[in-house]
Each structure stands twice: as structure tokens, then as C-alpha cells.
C-alpha positions as CSV (number, residue, x, y, z in Angstrom):
1,M,-5.8,6.6,7.1
2,I,-4.6,9.0,4.6
3,T,-7.2,10.5,2.0
4,V,-6.4,12.6,-1.1
5,L,-9.6,14.3,-1.6
6,Q,-10.3,16.1,-5.1
7,R,-13.3,17.8,-6.1
8,V,-14.2,16.7,-9.4
9,K,-16.9,17.2,-12.5
10,E,-16.5,13.6,-13.5
11,A,-13.9,10.6,-12.6
12,E,-13.8,7.2,-14.0
13,V,-11.9,4.0,-12.8
14,R,-10.3,1.3,-15.3
15,V,-9.1,-2.2,-14.7
16,D,-7.6,-4.0,-17.7
17,G,-9.1,-1.4,-20.2
18,K,-12.8,-1.8,-18.7
19,S,-14.6,0.8,-17.1
20,I,-15.5,-0.4,-13.5
21,A,-16.9,2.8,-12.3
22,R,-17.8,6.4,-13.0
23,I,-19.2,9.4,-11.4
24,G,-20.3,12.9,-12.5
25,Q,-20.0,16.0,-10.0
26,G,-18.4,14.8,-6.6
27,L,-15.3,13.6,-4.8
28,L,-12.6,11.3,-6.1
29,L,-10.9,9.8,-2.9
30,L,-7.4,8.0,-3.0
31,V,-7.5,6.3,0.4
32,G,-4.3,5.0,2.1
33,I,-4.5,2.5,5.1
34,E,-1.8,2.5,7.7
35,G,-1.3,-0.4,10.3
36,K,-2.6,1.6,13.2
37,D,-5.7,2.5,11.8
38,T,-9.0,1.5,13.2
39,D,-12.7,1.4,12.7
40,T,-13.1,4.7,14.5
41,D,-10.6,6.3,12.2
42,A,-12.8,5.2,9.4
43,F,-15.9,6.3,10.8
44,Q,-14.4,9.6,11.7
45,L,-12.7,10.5,8.2
46,A,-16.1,9.3,6.4
47,K,-18.2,11.8,8.6
48,K,-15.7,14.5,7.9
49,I,-15.7,14.1,4.2
50,A,-19.2,13.9,3.9
51,N,-19.6,17.4,5.7
52,F,-16.4,18.9,4.3
53,R,-17.4,22.2,2.9
54,I,-15.3,22.4,-0.5
55,F,-18.1,23.2,-3.2
56,E,-18.8,26.4,-4.0
57,D,-22.1,28.2,-3.1
58,R,-24.1,31.0,-5.3
59,E,-21.4,33.7,-4.2
60,G,-18.2,31.2,-5.0
61,K,-17.2,30.7,-1.7
62,M,-16.6,27.3,-0.4
63,N,-19.7,26.6,1.7
64,L,-21.2,23.8,0.3
65,S,-20.5,19.7,1.2
66,V,-20.9,17.0,-1.4
67,L,-24.1,16.1,0.5
68,D,-25.1,19.7,-0.5
69,V,-24.8,19.4,-3.8
70,G,-25.6,15.9,-4.3
71,G,-22.6,14.4,-5.4
72,E,-21.4,11.2,-5.6
73,I,-17.8,9.7,-4.8
74,L,-15.3,7.6,-6.3
75,S,-13.2,5.7,-3.7
76,I,-9.9,4.1,-4.9
77,S,-7.5,2.1,-2.4
78,N,-4.4,3.5,-2.7
79,F,-1.6,1.7,-0.2
80,T,1.2,4.0,-1.7
81,L,0.0,6.7,0.2
82,A,1.1,5.2,3.2
83,G,4.7,5.2,2.0
84,N,7.5,6.6,3.9
85,T,9.8,8.5,1.7
86,K,12.0,10.1,4.6
87,K,15.1,8.0,4.0
88,G,16.7,7.0,0.5
89,R,15.2,7.0,-2.9
90,R,12.8,4.5,-2.5
91,P,9.8,4.4,-0.3
92,S,9.2,1.8,2.6
93,F,5.9,0.6,2.9
94,A,6.2,-0.7,6.5
95,T,3.7,1.5,7.9
96,A,0.9,0.6,5.3
97,M,-1.9,-2.2,6.8
98,S,-1.5,-5.7,5.2
99,P,-3.9,-6.1,2.5
100,D,-6.0,-8.7,4.4
101,R,-6.7,-6.3,7.0
102,A,-7.0,-3.1,4.9
103,E,-9.6,-4.3,2.5
104,P,-12.3,-4.6,5.0
105,L,-11.5,-1.3,6.8
106,F,-11.6,0.0,3.5
107,E,-15.0,-1.6,2.8
108,R,-16.5,-0.4,6.0
109,F,-15.0,3.2,5.3
110,N,-17.1,3.2,2.2
111,E,-20.3,2.0,3.9
112,Y,-20.1,4.9,6.3
113,L,-19.7,7.4,3.6
114,R,-23.0,5.4,2.0
115,M,-24.6,5.6,5.7
116,E,-24.1,9.6,5.4
117,G,-26.4,9.2,2.4
118,I,-23.8,9.7,-0.4
119,P,-23.7,7.5,-3.5
120,V,-20.2,5.6,-3.7
121,K,-18.5,3.9,-6.1
122,S,-15.2,2.3,-6.1
123,G,-12.4,0.5,-8.1
124,I,-11.1,-3.3,-7.3
125,F,-9.0,-3.4,-4.0
126,G,-5.6,-4.3,-4.7
127,A,-6.1,-4.1,-8.7
128,K,-3.8,-2.1,-11.0
129,M,-6.2,0.6,-12.0
130,E,-6.0,3.8,-14.3
131,I,-8.2,6.7,-13.0
132,Q,-9.4,9.7,-15.2
133,L,-10.6,12.8,-13.8
134,I,-11.6,16.4,-14.6
135,N,-10.3,18.3,-11.1
136,A,-12.9,21.2,-10.4
137,G,-10.6,24.0,-9.1
138,P,-8.2,22.7,-8.9
139,V,-9.3,21.5,-5.5
140,T,-7.3,19.0,-3.5
141,F,-7.0,18.3,-0.1
142,V,-5.1,15.6,1.9
143,L,-6.8,14.5,5.2
144,N,-5.3,12.3,7.7
145,S,-7.1,10.7,10.5
146,Q,-4.1,10.7,12.8
147,R,-3.1,14.2,12.6
């Protein structure tokens, strides 16, 4: 699983011009699922994200997790993260997991985050979405369960 994680002051996802989900301080996750990803990948990545210390403490150091600051997560499925851009000018999505297998794994990933005690909202799997955010920092990381 490949996740682009962004520390945000707020974030919102819209589908067909309608707000589907909105969060305040927390994390925006763009989640790409590859064919080789497993339930174990989802579980371990959720644990890492829940405890990933990227929020500032009183001294301005990144020592606090989303749990520590009482933040929320907006989790968005994004198959394009599984795109291979090594050859040519057009990405190949041969390594992306098929939607019928990816959707349940994405939902389990979100449930694992909730089990850590984090409020999680998400967009609509497979929908064309518009995402608006205020990145705090900017602070952005790419996490990969396979590397």
C-alpha cells in the first residue's frame, strides 16, 4: 500500500459538487493499493500512521501523533499511486489491485485506523472526487508498506 500523508489544518472531499466528508486538524491520506498488498499491510500501515509523530509539540518539534493531538483522518482511495511511470509517457496500472479486491482492503484499512481511536472519514471508492485542503507546514510524507 502506498499512502501520501499530509498534515492538514482542514480538508474536504466533494463528489458531483456535494461535500461528502470534511475534517479539521489531522491527516489527509491518499491511499493506493497494489495487487500484492494484504490485510497485514493494511493493519501495519494503519498502526504506523496512527502513531507517526509529525505534529509539533510546544517546542515546535515533530513529536506528536494524530492521536496525541486529537486529530481526524480523511482517507481517499487513489489507484493512480500504484501507477508505474518508468517507461514511456503514459503510466501503467498493471500493478494496481483490481477494484473488486481493493475496495474491501481499503475499507479494512480505514477500520484499522478507527480501531486505533481516530475518527476517520472517507470519500467514495472509485468516484471522481475533488479534494480541498490546507496543508499545515507543508508536511507531506509517502509511506509504502512494501518498502
